[in-house]
C-alpha positions as CSV (number, residue, x, y, z in Angstrom):
1,M,0.0,0.0,0.0
2,T,1.3,3.4,-0.9
3,K,1.8,5.8,2.0
4,L,0.5,9.4,1.9
5,R,3.1,12.1,2.0
6,L,1.4,13.9,4.9
7,G,2.1,12.2,8.2
8,P,0.5,12.8,11.6
9,I,-0.7,16.4,12.2
10,E,0.4,18.2,15.4
11,D,-2.2,20.1,17.4
12,D,-1.0,23.7,17.2
13,K,-2.6,27.1,17.9
14,P,-4.2,28.0,14.7
15,V,-4.4,31.4,13.0
16,K,-7.5,32.0,10.9
17,V,-7.2,32.9,7.2
18,T,-9.8,32.9,4.4
19,I,-9.0,31.3,1.1
20,E,-10.8,30.5,-2.1
21,M,-10.3,27.3,-4.0
22,P,-12.1,25.5,-6.8
23,A,-14.8,23.1,-5.6
24,H,-13.0,20.1,-7.1
25,V,-9.9,20.9,-5.0
26,L,-12.0,21.0,-1.8
27,R,-13.6,17.6,-2.8
28,D,-10.2,16.1,-3.3
29,L,-9.0,17.6,0.0
30,A,-12.0,16.0,1.8
31,E,-11.1,12.7,0.3
32,Y,-7.5,13.1,1.3
33,A,-8.6,13.8,4.9
34,R,-10.7,10.6,4.8
35,L,-7.7,8.5,3.5
36,H,-5.3,10.2,6.0
37,A,-7.6,9.3,8.9
38,E,-7.8,5.7,7.7
39,E,-4.0,5.5,7.3
40,N,-3.4,6.9,10.8
41,N,-6.0,4.7,12.4
42,Q,-8.3,7.6,13.4
43,V,-12.0,6.9,13.9
44,E,-13.0,9.9,11.9
45,A,-11.4,12.3,9.5
46,M,-10.4,15.8,10.7
47,P,-12.0,18.7,8.9
48,A,-10.3,19.0,5.5
49,E,-9.3,22.6,6.2
50,R,-7.0,21.4,8.9
51,L,-4.9,19.7,6.3
52,I,-4.1,22.9,4.3
53,A,-1.4,24.2,6.6
54,P,0.5,20.9,7.0
55,M,0.3,20.4,3.3
56,L,1.7,23.9,2.5
57,E,4.4,23.4,5.2
58,R,5.5,20.1,3.6
59,F,5.4,21.6,0.1
60,M,7.5,24.6,1.1
61,G,9.9,22.3,3.1
62,T,10.6,20.1,0.1
63,D,10.8,22.9,-2.5
64,R,14.5,23.1,-3.3
65,G,14.2,26.4,-5.2
66,F,12.5,28.0,-2.3
67,A,15.2,26.7,0.1
68,R,18.0,27.9,-2.2
69,K,16.5,31.4,-2.6
70,R,15.8,31.6,1.2
71,R,19.4,30.7,2.0
72,S,20.7,33.2,-0.5
73,R,18.7,36.0,1.2
74,G,19.9,35.0,4.6
75,N,16.5,34.0,6.0
């Protein structure tokens, strides 16, 4: 079985933001939440919006171009 890229999600103090996304992306996100819960032996899926921040964090953490530019700017 293929593992999802997103591992367990830490419970952190959230900051509210408002975003717009296409409906098909939200449907896929909800499906991802369901599969994530199943893979992590959770009884029910967390709200799909809780996945957005960890997904963005993982994306930015694995973006080599972002890391390179960030290092070159001294951040």
